[in-house]
C-alpha positions in Angstrom: 175.2 239.1 19.2 173.9 237.3 16.2 171.0 235.1 15.4 167.2 235.5 15.6 167.2 235.6 19.4 169.2 238.8 19.3 166.5 240.6 17.3 164.2 242.2 19.9 161.2 242.3 17.5 160.8 238.6 18.1 160.1 239.1 21.8 156.6 239.9 22.9 156.3 242.7 25.5 155.4 241.5 28.9 151.7 241.5 29.8 151.0 244.4 32.1 148.0 246.1 33.5 149.5 249.4 32.4 149.6 248.5 28.7 146.1 247.0 28.8 144.6 250.0 30.5 146.8 252.8 29.1 148.2 251.8 25.7 148.5 255.2 24.0 147.5 253.8 20.6 144.2 252.2 21.9 141.0 254.2 21.5 139.3 255.4 24.6 135.7 256.5 25.1 133.4 257.4 27.9 135.0 259.7 30.5 138.8 259.5 30.0 139.2 260.3 33.8 136.5 257.9 35.0 136.8 256.2 38.3 136.1 252.8 36.7 137.6 251.4 33.5 135.9 249.0 31.2 138.2 247.3 28.8 136.3 245.6 25.9 137.9 242.8 23.8 135.7 242.4 20.8 135.4 241.4 17.1 133.2 243.1 14.5 131.9 239.7 13.4 130.8 238.7 16.9 127.0 238.7 17.3 127.4 238.6 21.1 129.7 241.6 21.0 127.1 243.5 18.9 124.4 242.9 21.6 126.5 244.7 24.2 127.0 247.9 22.3 123.7 249.6 23.1 123.7 248.6 26.8 127.3 249.6 27.3 126.7 252.9 25.5 123.7 253.6 27.7 125.8 253.0 30.9 128.6 255.2 29.6 126.2 258.0 28.8 124.1 257.9 32.0 126.9 257.1 34.5 129.4 259.7 33.2 132.3 258.4 35.3 133.2 255.3 33.4 136.2 255.1 31.0 136.0 252.7 28.1 139.1 251.1 26.5 138.5 249.5 23.1 140.6 246.4 22.3 139.9 245.4 18.7 140.6 241.7 18.7 139.8 240.4 15.2 139.8 236.6 15.6 136.7 235.4 13.8 137.2 236.1 10.1 139.5 237.9 7.7 136.8 240.6 7.4 137.2 241.2 11.1 140.8 242.3 10.5 139.7 244.6 7.7 137.0 246.1 9.9 139.5 246.6 12.8 142.0 248.2 10.6 139.4 250.7 9.2 138.1 251.5 12.7 141.6 252.1 14.0 142.4 254.2 10.9 139.4 256.3 11.8 141.0 256.9 15.2 143.9 258.6 13.4 141.3 260.9 11.9 140.1 261.7 15.5 137.0 259.6 15.0 137.1 256.0 16.2 133.8 254.5 15.1 131.7 251.6 16.3 129.4 251.8 13.2 130.6 248.3 12.2 128.9 246.9 15.3 125.6 248.0 13.9 125.8 245.5 11.0 123.6 242.4 11.8 125.0 239.0 11.6 128.4 237.4 11.7 131.0 236.9 8.9 130.2 240.4 7.5 131.7 240.9 4.1 134.1 243.8 3.6 131.7 245.6 1.2 129.0 245.8 3.9 131.6 247.2 6.3 132.4 249.9 3.7 128.7 250.7 3.3 128.2 251.0 7.0 131.1 253.5 7.3 130.0 255.5 4.3 126.6 255.6 6.0 128.0 257.4 8.9 129.8 259.9 6.7 133.3 258.4 6.0 135.0 259.1 2.8 136.1 255.5 2.1 138.9 256.4 -0.2 140.5 258.6 2.4 139.9 256.1 5.2 141.4 253.2 3.2 144.3 255.4 2.3 144.8 256.2 6.0 144.6 252.5 6.9 147.2 251.6 4.3 149.5 254.4 5.3 149.2 253.4 9.0 149.2 249.6 8.3 152.4 248.9 10.3 151.2 250.9 13.4 147.7 249.3 13.2 149.0 245.8 12.7 151.3 246.2 15.7 148.4 247.4 17.9 146.3 244.4 16.8 149.2 242.1 17.6 149.6 243.7 21.0 145.8 243.3 21.7 146.1 239.7 20.6 149.1 239.1 22.9 147.2 240.7 25.8 144.1 238.6 25.2 146.2 235.4 25.0 148.2 236.4 28.0 144.9 236.8 29.9 143.8 233.3 28.7 140.8 234.7 26.8 139.0 232.2 24.7 136.7 234.4 22.6 134.7 237.5 22.4 133.2 239.5 24.0 135.3 239.9 27.2 135.2 242.8 29.5 137.7 243.8 32.2 135.7 245.9 34.6 137.8 247.2 37.5 139.2 243.9 39.0 136.6 241.7 37.3 136.9 239.7 34.1 133.5 239.1 32.5 133.4 236.8 29.5 129.7 237.3 28.7 127.4 239.6 26.7 126.1 241.8 29.5 122.9 243.7 29.3 122.5 247.2 30.8 121.7 246.0 34.3 124.6 243.6 34.1 127.0 246.4 33.2 125.6 248.6 36.0 126.0 245.8 38.5 129.6 245.0 37.6 130.5 248.7 37.6 128.9 249.1 41.0 130.8 246.0 42.2 134.1 247.4 40.8 133.6 250.7 42.6 132.8 248.9 45.9 136.0 246.7 45.4 138.2 249.7 44.9 
């Protein structure tokens, strides 16, 4: 066979619940064996995403039986891509970090992202070296996340898949607790 159509890299993988929930390259937090999974599609420049971090972390800590799948979806700015690549590079150092969500505002410049990561103890030279070394893997994961988001028809961030529910809203702690309870009841 010849021609571009014969090259399998031009074909996107089919959208599947398995890849969304269990992509081996995607960071996972909370209880990896939890009875409810929350999948978060987010961008480090999204102020609404940032509002959900503390409430979601509170639910993860107090519930103890919720699995959290992080879907970096850098769609708002070029610095979003930079932040996602650094966060995912940190995963390869056994330390996926949401420190970038603590930076106030949107359109956060790369220098403020570096400062935030240094502030939680990262050696930026080592982290950026890891990001560059793993660039192909990280870029492929970000492309997969984007394909999944587009396949789901997502329009922006934040979006949470909680059990069978798709929630395109910045939930507070009570909101997360309610949807987790609803997901448990639905299963």
